[in-house]
N, CA, C and O of each residue as an XYZ file, in Angstrom:
800
protein
N     -86.436    139.106    101.523
C     -87.410    138.745    102.245
C     -88.140    137.228    102.217
O     -88.611    136.633    103.187
N     -88.098    136.834    100.992
C     -88.812    135.587    100.717
C     -88.027    134.357    101.171
O     -88.540    133.322    101.597
N     -86.878    134.567    101.044
C     -86.245    133.514    101.368
C     -86.153    133.135    102.860
O     -85.939    131.986    103.249
N     -86.319    134.116    103.595
C     -86.004    133.983    104.879
C     -87.655    133.625    105.338
O     -87.724    133.055    106.427
N     -88.639    133.818    104.829
C     -90.003    133.652    105.216
C     -89.857    131.728    105.066
O     -90.159    130.795    105.811
N     -89.186    131.848    103.580
C     -89.227    130.020    103.579
C     -88.299    129.321    104.317
O     -88.748    128.221    104.638
N     -87.240    129.516    104.691
C     -86.248    129.244    105.831
C     -86.977    128.537    107.134
O     -86.997    127.387    107.572
N     -87.712    130.108    107.640
C     -88.440    129.911    108.588
C     -89.671    128.947    108.562
O     -89.774    128.077    109.426
N     -90.536    129.085    107.649
C     -91.506    128.151    107.440
C     -90.981    126.266    107.436
O     -91.382    125.217    107.940
N     -90.192    126.593    106.793
C     -89.477    124.832    106.934
C     -89.062    124.558    108.238
O     -89.488    123.581    108.854
N     -88.237    125.375    108.715
C     -87.854    125.216    110.069
C     -88.872    124.897    111.283
O     -88.585    124.114    112.188
N     -90.168    125.639    111.189
C     -91.235    125.270    111.661
C     -92.006    123.796    111.415
O     -92.411    122.988    112.251
N     -92.054    123.757    109.946
C     -92.517    122.514    109.916
C     -91.512    121.290    110.214
O     -91.847    120.179    110.623
N     -90.602    121.600    110.009
C     -89.538    120.610    110.464
C     -89.541    120.057    112.150
O     -89.273    118.939    112.590
N     -89.991    121.421    112.932
C     -89.891    121.183    114.108
C     -91.375    120.378    114.833
O     -91.604    119.560    115.724
N     -92.105    121.133    113.896
C     -93.617    120.007    114.311
C     -93.072    118.778    114.179
O     -92.745    118.206    115.219
N     -92.898    118.244    113.154
C     -92.751    116.934    112.862
C     -91.907    116.276    114.063
O     -92.164    115.256    114.703
N     -90.758    117.216    114.183
C     -89.732    116.433    115.089
C     -90.322    116.289    116.649
O     -89.941    115.338    117.331
N     -91.232    117.231    117.172
C     -91.760    117.207    118.310
C     -92.852    115.829    118.789
O     -93.162    115.418    119.908
N     -93.245    115.365    117.405
C     -94.141    114.477    117.697
C     -93.336    113.013    117.720
O     -93.945    111.947    117.807
N     -91.984    113.102    117.635
C     -91.291    111.840    117.685
C     -90.867    111.528    119.251
O     -90.850    112.489    120.019
N     -90.496    110.108    119.794
C     -90.148    109.849    120.981
C     -89.132    110.265    121.184
O     -88.901    110.344    122.391
N     -88.026    110.732    120.292
C     -86.909    110.855    120.713
C     -86.416    112.089    120.745
O     -85.233    112.378    120.925
N     -87.409    112.910    120.555
C     -87.416    114.406    121.046
C     -87.603    114.767    122.339
O     -86.996    115.754    122.755
N     -88.466    114.040    123.196
C     -88.449    113.772    124.761
C     -87.036    113.459    125.218
O     -86.439    114.163    126.032
N     -86.488    112.282    124.611
C     -84.987    111.914    125.166
C     -84.201    113.154    124.926
O     -83.510    113.534    125.871
N     -84.186    113.777    123.948
C     -83.135    114.752    123.448
C     -83.588    115.856    124.546
O     -82.653    116.280    125.225
N     -84.743    116.338    124.802
C     -84.874    117.601    125.753
C     -84.248    116.995    127.277
O     -83.742    117.700    128.150
N     -84.441    115.440    127.335
C     -83.756    115.192    128.718
C     -82.208    115.156    128.960
O     -81.686    115.483    130.025
N     -81.465    114.678    127.739
C     -80.255    114.717    127.614
C     -79.649    116.121    127.885
O     -78.816    116.413    128.743
N     -80.314    117.024    126.863
C     -79.825    118.658    127.025
C     -80.089    118.925    128.600
O     -79.208    119.377    129.331
N     -81.198    118.647    128.982
C     -81.350    119.283    130.442
C     -80.572    118.519    131.305
O     -80.242    119.192    132.282
N     -80.108    117.273    131.336
C     -79.003    116.497    131.981
C     -77.873    117.193    131.920
O     -77.248    117.498    132.936
N     -77.432    117.571    130.496
C     -76.113    118.087    130.508
C     -75.868    119.647    130.834
O     -74.791    120.225    130.980
N     -77.089    120.127    130.901
C     -77.280    121.658    131.388
C     -76.948    121.590    132.988
O     -76.589    122.685    133.420
N     -76.984    120.658    133.856
C     -76.562    120.610    134.739
C     -75.149    120.127    135.229
O     -74.744    120.316    136.377
N     -74.422    119.469    134.218
C     -73.431    118.427    134.404
C     -71.936    118.807    133.497
O     -70.805    119.011    133.939
N     -72.330    118.807    132.382
C     -71.411    119.321    131.698
C     -71.155    120.229    130.588
O     -70.077    120.324    130.001
N     -72.112    120.826    130.361
C     -72.308    121.773    129.070
C     -72.947    122.850    129.566
O     -73.884    122.651    130.338
N     -72.627    123.976    129.277
C     -73.795    125.430    129.475
C     -74.581    125.669    128.652
O     -74.539    126.823    128.227
N     -75.430    124.916    128.168
C     -76.570    125.057    127.203
C     -77.572    125.407    127.628
O     -77.742    125.300    128.842
N     -78.719    126.013    126.711
C     -79.597    126.633    127.116
C     -80.943    125.654    126.910
O     -81.352    125.419    125.773
N     -81.615    125.088    128.131
C     -82.788    124.265    128.432
C     -84.106    124.832    127.566
O     -84.812    124.140    126.832
N     -84.286    126.467    127.872
C     -85.156    126.976    127.652
C     -85.631    126.832    125.774
O     -86.770    126.655    125.342
N     -84.457    126.966    125.028
C     -84.784    127.034    123.715
C     -85.328    125.695    123.311
O     -86.016    125.937    122.320
N     -85.377    124.459    123.554
C     -85.679    123.438    122.964
C     -87.357    123.329    123.643
O     -88.395    123.162    123.002
N     -87.178    123.498    125.260
C     -88.423    123.250    125.774
C     -89.408    124.401    125.228
O     -90.571    124.155    124.909
N     -88.942    125.435    125.166
C     -90.343    126.144    124.648
C     -90.341    125.926    123.113
O     -91.442    126.014    122.570
N     -89.557    125.727    122.545
C     -89.756    125.214    121.044
C     -90.840    123.877    120.518
O     -91.469    123.708    119.473
N     -90.707    123.041    121.804
C     -91.154    121.979    121.503
C     -92.817    122.392    122.130
O     -93.864    122.373    121.482
N     -92.648    122.715    123.436
C     -93.568    122.988    123.687
C     -94.820    124.324    122.916
O     -95.934    124.593    123.365
N     -94.421    124.686    122.187
C     -95.115    125.996    121.193
C     -95.650    125.087    120.089
O     -96.808    125.315    119.740
N     -95.042    124.165    119.525
C     -95.523    123.300    118.497
C     -96.435    122.328    119.036
O     -97.457    122.028    118.418
N     -96.086    121.722    120.346
C     -97.388    120.811    120.733
C     -97.701    120.979    122.079
O     -97.175    120.244    122.915
N     -98.612    121.987    122.449
C     -98.726    122.455    123.632
C     -99.369    121.588    124.658
O     -99.383    121.857    125.859
N    -100.049    120.241    123.965
C    -100.676    119.317    124.920
C     -99.798    118.611    125.551
O    -100.134    117.919    126.512
N     -98.402    118.680    125.067
C     -97.407    117.871    125.646
C     -96.555    119.093    126.988
O     -95.453    118.918    127.509
N     -97.336    120.036    127.186
C     -96.293    121.144    127.825
C     -96.014    120.775    129.146
O     -94.894    120.977    129.614
N     -97.082    120.154    129.923
C     -96.549    119.392    131.260
C     -95.757    118.585    131.257
O     -94.790    118.666    132.015
N     -95.964    117.297    130.183
C     -94.956    116.428    130.105
C     -93.439    116.976    129.895
O     -92.517    116.587    130.611
N     -93.290    117.809    128.963
C     -91.936    118.597    128.297
C     -91.487    119.359    129.772
O     -90.278    119.377    130.004
N     -92.082    119.767    130.424
C     -91.668    120.680    131.574
C     -91.048    119.631    132.393
O     -89.871    119.723    132.738
N     -91.851    118.560    132.742
C     -91.437    117.885    133.950
C     -90.258    117.249    133.515
O     -89.347    117.159    134.338
N     -90.007    116.543    131.775
C     -89.126    115.979    131.300
C     -87.576    117.019    131.521
O     -86.437    116.555    131.581
N     -87.809    117.930    131.577
C     -86.511    119.074    131.715
C     -86.339    119.333    132.890
O     -85.163    119.362    133.253
N     -87.200    119.559    133.721
C     -87.076    119.453    135.515
C     -86.326    118.142    135.887
O     -85.554    118.169    136.845
N     -86.479    117.204    135.308
C     -86.186    115.915    135.857
C     -84.585    115.510    135.216
O     -83.869    114.722    135.835
N     -84.194    116.065    134.084
C     -82.985    115.664    133.876
C     -82.247    116.766    134.247
O     -81.069    116.558    134.538
N     -82.777    118.175    134.316
C     -81.588    118.836    135.222
C     -81.491    118.614    136.411
O     -80.399    118.855    136.927
N     -82.471    118.140    137.166
C     -82.374    117.712    138.510
C     -81.478    116.718    138.768
O     -80.671    116.774    139.696
N     -81.606    115.481    137.720
C     -80.650    114.303    138.048
C     -79.143    114.666    137.482
O     -78.132    114.256    138.053
N     -79.120    115.227    136.668
C     -77.896    116.025    135.986
C     -77.070    116.552    137.270
O     -75.855    116.400    137.398
N     -78.010    117.270    138.311
C     -77.218    118.139    139.249
C     -76.451    117.188    139.943
O     -75.411    117.592    140.464
N     -76.774    115.946    140.057
C     -75.980    114.872    140.739
C     -74.627    114.626    140.632
O     -73.795    114.418    141.514
N     -74.478    114.698    138.973
C     -73.256    114.210    138.377
C     -72.399    115.689    138.474
O     -71.176    115.690    138.614
N     -73.119    116.820    138.392
C     -72.615    117.863    138.608
C     -71.614    117.980    139.932
O     -70.393    118.129    139.989
N     -72.548    117.862    140.900
C     -71.982    117.492    142.289
C     -70.888    116.550    142.460
O     -69.893    116.854    143.117
N     -71.013    115.540    141.956
C     -69.806    114.992    142.064
C     -68.725    115.024    141.600
O     -67.736    114.477    142.088
N     -68.781    115.963    140.133
C     -67.520    116.371    139.446
C     -67.494    117.347    140.561
O     -66.897    116.887    141.534
N     -67.906    118.432    140.714
C     -67.017    119.162    142.157
C     -66.677    118.587    142.955
O     -65.539    118.959    143.242
N     -67.114    117.547    143.778
C     -66.373    116.989    144.805
C     -65.291    116.317    144.714
O     -64.247    116.453    145.353
N     -65.609    115.440    143.744
C     -64.245    114.349    143.276
C     -63.348    114.557    142.450
O     -62.227    114.050    142.473
N     -63.878    115.512    141.457
C     -63.065    115.513    140.101
C     -62.742    117.040    139.428
O     -62.348    117.294    138.290
N     -63.065    117.998    140.592
C     -63.034    119.450    140.458
C     -61.694    119.875    139.621
O     -61.693    120.614    138.636
N     -60.673    119.317    140.156
C     -59.463    120.200    139.750
C     -58.512    119.103    138.546
O     -57.420    119.417    138.071
N     -59.180    117.944    138.282
C     -58.978    117.463    137.070
C     -60.052    117.753    136.255
O     -59.508    117.938    135.166
N     -61.071    117.887    136.122
C     -62.129    118.029    135.096
C     -63.375    119.165    135.676
O     -64.068    119.561    134.739
N     -63.684    119.618    136.734
C     -64.448    120.546    136.817
C     -63.919    121.911    136.280
O     -64.497    122.559    135.407
N     -62.734    122.287    136.906
C     -61.766    123.392    136.943
C     -61.639    123.697    135.176
O     -62.150    124.617    134.538
N     -60.893    122.729    134.759
C     -60.508    122.887    133.290
C     -62.137    123.225    132.198
O     -62.058    123.919    131.184
N     -63.383    122.638    132.630
C     -64.401    122.703    132.138
C     -64.888    124.201    132.377
O     -65.098    124.973    131.441
N     -65.049    124.542    133.726
C     -65.113    125.968    134.074
C     -64.304    127.038    133.175
O     -64.869    127.993    132.642
N     -63.390    126.865    133.101
C     -62.030    127.811    132.677
C     -62.376    127.957    131.011
O     -62.312    129.026    130.405
N     -62.753    126.661    130.411
C     -62.922    126.394    129.133
C     -64.097    127.804    128.660
O     -63.980    128.802    127.949
N     -65.270    127.177    129.541
C     -66.664    128.092    129.233
C     -66.432    129.480    129.993
O     -67.426    129.935    130.559
N     -65.144    130.266    130.083
C     -65.256    131.281    130.794
C     -66.001    131.752    132.233
O     -66.398    132.898    132.443
N     -66.107    130.626    133.180
C     -66.996    130.566    134.356
C     -66.123    130.606    135.800
O     -66.521    130.704    136.960
N     -64.860    130.497    135.277
C     -64.080    130.150    136.546
C     -63.643    131.075    137.392
O     -62.976    130.802    138.390
N     -64.017    132.329    137.023
C     -63.787    133.505    137.675
C     -64.783    133.898    138.784
O     -64.560    134.537    139.812
N     -65.919    133.370    138.339
C     -67.361    133.384    139.606
C     -67.260    132.411    140.599
O     -67.874    132.598    141.650
N     -66.443    131.184    140.414
C     -66.730    130.301    141.299
C     -66.628    130.806    142.737
O     -67.536    130.596    143.541
N     -65.306    131.601    143.115
C     -65.591    131.819    144.596
C     -66.790    132.922    144.896
O     -67.143    133.084    146.064
N     -67.194    133.413    144.203
C     -68.669    134.033    144.366
C     -69.562    133.436    144.762
O     -70.400    133.951    145.502
N     -69.599    132.424    144.442
C     -70.870    131.273    144.302
C     -70.436    130.651    145.405
O     -71.472    130.426    146.030
N     -69.353    130.153    146.148
C     -69.130    129.477    147.190
C     -69.612    130.470    148.091
O     -70.554    130.225    148.845
N     -68.991    131.657    148.066
C     -69.486    132.694    149.232
C     -71.087    132.729    149.492
O     -71.694    132.772    150.561
N     -71.629    132.695    147.993
C     -73.186    132.779    148.134
C     -73.985    131.654    148.600
O     -75.214    131.733    148.587
N     -73.391    130.632    149.002
C     -73.761    129.293    149.590
C     -73.674    129.557    151.222
O     -74.518    129.363    152.097
N     -72.426    130.035    151.283
C     -72.007    130.164    152.537
C     -72.953    131.190    153.409
O     -73.286    131.074    154.588
N     -73.295    132.261    152.441
C     -74.290    133.089    153.440
C     -75.861    132.835    153.346
O     -76.739    133.134    154.156
N     -75.984    131.958    151.661
C     -77.554    131.887    151.908
C     -77.962    130.091    151.895
O     -79.053    129.537    152.025
N     -77.009    129.699    151.749
C     -77.328    127.936    151.259
C     -77.898    127.701    150.724
O     -77.720    128.012    149.546
N     -79.083    126.950    151.097
C     -80.232    126.265    149.970
C     -80.649    127.398    148.970
O     -80.654    127.315    147.742
N     -80.974    128.397    149.691
C     -81.602    129.569    148.827
C     -80.761    129.850    147.467
O     -81.428    129.899    146.433
N     -79.678    129.996    147.395
C     -78.654    130.101    146.363
C     -78.968    129.181    145.283
O     -78.987    129.371    144.067
N     -79.198    128.186    145.947
C     -79.579    127.061    144.729
C     -80.739    127.204    144.348
O     -80.901    127.370    143.139
N     -81.943    127.187    145.254
C     -82.967    127.647    144.424
C     -83.113    128.599    143.508
O     -83.659    128.334    142.437
N     -82.638    129.870    143.799
C     -82.498    131.206    142.736
C     -81.461    131.054    141.527
O     -81.158    131.886    140.671
N     -80.932    129.527    141.743
C     -79.892    129.694    140.503
C     -80.485    129.761    139.159
O     -79.972    130.435    138.265
N     -81.544    129.080    139.006
C     -82.445    129.107    137.863
C     -82.875    130.198    137.300
O     -83.566    130.147    136.283
N     -82.523    131.352    137.886
C     -83.085    132.888    137.508
C     -82.013    133.507    137.005
O     -82.253    134.577    136.446
N     -80.671    133.077    137.044
C     -79.284    133.912    137.085
C     -78.895    133.297    135.622
O     -79.036    132.141    135.222
N     -78.357    134.448    134.945
C     -77.924    134.219    133.652
C     -76.449    133.053    133.624
O     -75.937    132.429    132.694
N     -76.103    133.144    135.146
C     -74.947    131.785    135.119
C     -75.231    130.944    134.864
O     -76.238    130.631    135.498
N     -74.716    129.734    133.752
C     -75.004    128.437    133.728
C     -75.195    127.387    135.356
O     -74.697    127.607    136.460
N     -75.866    126.547    135.027
C     -76.308    125.921    136.325
C     -75.217    125.073    136.661
O     -75.150    124.752    137.848
N     -74.146    124.535    135.708
C     -73.187    123.663    136.064
C     -72.085    124.436    137.043
O     -71.187    123.788    137.581
N     -72.192    125.534    137.188
C     -71.281    126.642    138.005
C     -71.855    126.253    139.592
O     -71.110    125.932    140.518
N     -73.324    126.358    139.675
C     -73.531    126.152    141.355
C     -73.592    124.429    141.465
O     -73.289    123.959    142.562
N     -73.922    123.607    140.513
C     -73.429    122.409    140.995
C     -72.149    121.749    141.459
O     -71.963    120.909    142.340
N     -71.147    122.481    140.459
C     -69.699    122.050    140.603
C     -69.875    122.817    142.036
O     -69.791    122.082    143.020
N     -70.119    124.265    142.283
C     -69.669    124.660    143.611
C     -70.184    124.353    145.071
O     -69.765    124.634    146.193
N     -71.424    123.560    144.512
C     -72.327    122.628    145.801
C     -71.280    121.913    146.116
O     -70.635    122.102    147.147
N     -71.038    121.101    145.329
C     -70.114    119.570    145.601
C     -68.589    119.990    145.955
O     -67.861    119.233    146.597
N     -68.169    121.242    145.490
C     -66.830    121.038    145.789
C     -66.533    121.647    148.015
O     -66.966    122.466    148.826
N     -65.558    120.533    147.921
C     -65.608    120.534    149.559
C     -66.790    120.091    150.514
O     -66.911    120.211    151.734
N     -67.584    119.563    149.597
C     -69.320    119.446    150.184
C     -69.787    120.888    150.778
O     -70.251    120.943    151.916
N     -69.653    122.030    149.989
C     -70.289    123.234    150.336
C     -71.680    122.902    150.679
O     -72.077    123.380    151.742
N     -72.509    122.179    149.998
C     -73.477    121.761    150.495
C     -73.612    120.262    150.572
O     -72.930    119.524    149.862
N     -74.505    119.815    151.450
C     -74.440    118.395    151.374
C     -75.761    117.874    150.270
O     -76.447    118.620    149.571
N     -75.848    116.449    150.370
C     -76.468    115.956    149.460
C     -78.023    116.235    149.648
O     -78.769    116.320    148.673
N     -78.433    116.362    150.853
C     -79.671    116.497    151.154
C     -80.160    118.342    151.122
O     -81.377    118.501    151.024
N     -79.744    118.987    151.158
C     -79.716    120.701    150.798
C     -79.600    120.684    149.052
O     -80.255    121.468    148.366
N     -78.823    119.837    148.571
C     -78.712    119.728    146.799
C     -80.244    118.949    146.350
O     -80.960    119.288    145.408
N     -80.457    117.984    147.181
C     -81.887    117.265    146.905
C     -82.773    118.059    146.635
O     -83.351    117.994    145.550
N     -83.095    119.038    147.613
C     -84.058    119.600    148.125
C     -84.331    121.027    147.466
O     -85.393    121.445    147.005
N     -82.852    121.788    147.559
C     -82.812    122.825    146.689
C     -82.918    122.787    144.969
O     -83.529    123.553    144.223
N     -82.149    121.691    144.675
C     -82.688    121.555    143.263
C     -83.870    120.731    142.477
O     -84.089    120.231    141.374
N     -84.351    120.871    143.470
C     -85.630    120.085    143.115
C     -86.896    121.126    143.235
O     -87.957    121.066    142.614
N     -86.582    121.861    143.974
C     -87.467    123.145    143.977
C     -87.169    124.320    143.114
O     -88.009    125.041    142.576
N     -85.834    124.430    143.044
C     -85.419    125.478    141.830
C     -85.230    125.186    140.616
O     -84.848    126.065    139.844
N     -85.487    123.698    140.116
C     -85.392    123.391    138.853
C     -87.090    123.329    138.369
O     -87.395    123.741    137.250
N     -88.103    122.802    139.275
C     -89.265    122.731    139.243
C     -89.846    124.035    138.885
O     -90.626    124.162    137.941
N     -89.407    125.150    139.757
C     -89.888    126.287    139.577
C     -89.576    126.821    138.238
O     -90.433    127.482    137.651
N     -87.920    126.492    137.470
C     -87.577    126.837    136.199
C     -88.078    126.250    135.042
O     -88.144    126.802    133.944
N     -88.371    125.308    135.266
C     -88.743    124.583    133.848
C     -89.892    123.818    134.131
O     -90.130    123.194    133.098
N     -90.618    123.576    134.878
C     -92.153    122.962    135.064
C     -93.000    123.997    134.828
O     -94.026    123.956    134.149
N     -92.417    125.182    135.569
C     -93.546    126.161    135.368
C     -93.878    126.935    134.282
O     -94.899    127.607    134.135
N     -92.458    126.725    133.131
C     -92.583    127.005    131.778
C     -93.543    125.747    131.132
O     -94.437    126.127    130.375
N     -93.458    124.684    131.308
C     -94.475    123.788    130.731
C     -96.088    123.932    130.959
O     -96.961    123.806    130.100
N     -96.270    124.265    132.508
C     -97.358    124.834    132.930
C     -97.984    125.787    131.811
O     -98.934    125.463    131.098
N     -97.351    126.941    131.767
C     -97.661    127.950    131.148
C     -97.992    127.553    129.521
O     -98.852    128.191    128.913
N     -97.237    126.446    128.870
C     -97.231    126.061    127.450
C     -98.481    125.448    127.684
O     -99.444    125.778    126.992
N     -98.583    124.663    128.504
C     -99.787    123.875    128.310
C    -101.389    124.898    128.586
O    -102.492    124.533    128.180
N    -101.259    125.525    128.958
C    -102.390    126.767    129.614
C    -102.291    127.854    128.141
O    -103.260    128.577    127.913
N    -101.760    127.871    127.732
C    -101.759    129.010    126.428
C    -102.280    128.352    125.313
O    -103.059    128.858    124.505
N    -101.832    127.199    125.282
C    -101.958    125.777    124.340
C    -101.997    126.426    123.018
O    -101.093    127.258    122.946
N    -102.777    126.348    121.839
C    -103.035    126.795    120.533
C    -102.066    127.902    120.216
O    -101.144    127.942    119.401
N    -102.616    128.984    121.261
C    -102.548    130.344    120.640
C    -101.055    130.845    120.998
O    -100.587    131.912    120.603
N    -100.356    129.872    121.838
C     -98.559    129.917    121.850
C     -98.108    129.724    119.992
O     -97.253    130.446    119.479
N     -98.650    128.948    119.431
C     -98.205    128.517    118.301
C     -98.538    129.997    117.376
O     -97.794    130.570    116.580
N     -99.642    130.281    117.720
C    -100.280    131.674    116.405
C     -99.500    132.838    116.896
O     -99.286    133.740    116.086
N     -98.922    132.976    118.438
C     -97.896    134.066    118.660
C     -96.456    134.033    118.275
O     -95.721    135.008    118.122
N     -96.167    132.804    118.144
C     -94.819    132.572    117.607
C     -94.771    132.756    115.956
O     -93.780    133.137    115.332
N     -95.755    132.486    115.521
C     -95.711    132.526    113.986
C     -95.733    133.966    113.635
O     -95.159    134.333    112.609
N     -96.467    134.978    114.550
C     -96.771    136.590    114.406
C     -95.561    137.054    114.745
O     -95.114    137.863    113.933
N     -94.780    136.784    115.799
C     -93.744    137.594    116.132
C     -92.551    137.013    116.418
O     -91.642    137.434    117.134
N     -92.655    135.794    115.662
C     -91.119    134.956    115.697
C     -89.802    136.036    115.992
O     -89.179    136.249    117.032
N     -89.654    136.643    114.560
C     -88.622    137.550    114.303
C     -88.285    138.266    115.799
O     -87.286    137.996    116.466
N     -89.105    139.027    116.101
C     -89.234    140.206    117.382
C     -88.630    139.426    118.477
O     -87.608    139.667    119.120
N     -89.813    138.027    118.601
C     -88.990    137.154    119.947
C     -87.589    136.898    119.925
O     -86.868    137.314    120.832
N     -87.312    136.488    119.319
C     -85.982    136.121    118.738
C     -85.100    137.590    119.074
O     -84.806    137.793    120.252
N     -84.889    138.107    118.540
C     -83.982    139.565    118.706
C     -84.483    140.098    120.117
O     -83.596    140.698    120.726
N     -85.769    140.012    120.810
C     -85.596    140.135    122.139
C     -85.247    139.232    123.168
O     -85.224    139.469    124.376
N     -84.959    138.099    122.544
C     -84.462    137.025    123.602
C     -82.945    137.184    123.703
O     -82.302    137.204    124.752
N     -82.408    137.310    122.301
C     -81.160    137.829    122.355
C     -80.495    138.871    123.150
O     -79.470    138.765    123.824
N     -81.132    139.740    122.989
C     -80.856    141.052    123.987
C     -80.967    141.070    125.754
O     -80.267    141.576    126.630
N     -82.246    140.228    125.759
C     -82.720    139.766    127.146
C     -81.212    139.133    127.790
O     -80.579    139.640    128.716
N     -80.883    138.017    127.103
C     -79.787    137.308    127.502
C     -78.551    138.161    127.465
O     -77.970    138.363    128.532
N     -78.142    138.620    126.486
C     -77.038    139.611    126.760
C     -76.923    140.618    127.579
O     -75.867    140.943    128.123
N     -78.204    141.278    127.743
C     -78.046    142.229    128.923
C     -78.097    141.570    130.462
O     -77.693    142.100    131.497
N     -78.690    140.308    130.307
C     -78.679    139.867    131.645
C     -77.622    139.515    132.552
O     -77.420    139.615    133.762
N     -76.583    138.747    130.820
C     -75.054    138.260    131.669
C     -74.264    139.584    131.668
O     -73.284    139.512    132.410
N     -74.390    140.625    131.126
C     -73.902    141.950    131.359
C     -74.305    142.472    132.805
O     -73.443    143.097    133.424
N     -75.345    142.299    133.297
C     -75.750    142.873    134.534
C     -75.218    142.262    135.392
O     -74.591    142.770    136.322
N     -75.419    140.892    135.174
C     -74.722    139.873    136.644
C     -73.270    140.282    136.408
O     -72.846    140.912    137.377
N     -72.331    140.121    135.388
C     -70.965    140.364    135.609
C     -70.533    141.406    136.070
O     -69.410    141.391    136.576
N     -71.394    142.768    136.025
C     -71.420    144.116    136.529
C     -71.278    143.784    138.256
O     -70.296    143.936    138.984
N     -72.451    143.351    138.534
C     -73.170    142.998    140.022
C     -71.663    142.424    140.672
O     -71.068    143.094    141.516
N     -71.281    141.479    140.315
C     -70.444    140.811    140.547
C     -68.945    141.180    140.629
O     -68.111    140.317    140.903
């Protein structure tokens, strides 16, 4: 127990120091950009972690995550449009996401821009949506721009606003409920993925 407490304390101390450095913002941007184009990574983890230790930067962090993911969507769209067979499909197969691709195409045909706006609230990685949007120009660039801007803003900037409003209390809650929150987060993510796959 003592060892785990020390590890958590060291992690928090490192994160607090890292959050004050300029390259922390660039790292968040790069993670957000990659999440929309080449890697199914989680933006929530670094966004919330940085926002909790530096809540006054919550709005800026939310905007950076939004902007990175929004711009990365154009690269994902381009990959889906011009390089799907050579690059997009192998990546989706590598990540185990290729079987849902036809479902996403059907969602776009049925709901258009709405599917893109709601993409941030599903457990399916965003690169699947950007690739599908570009594939045979399922969505045009105007729809991509509007849908991605609305969807990414709702997804990430709202988290930044919440972190900013909660302020220092966010750090207190993290320190008090860190272990419980970590376990709950893992359960929710796994449960969400299982439910989404069952529905598909």
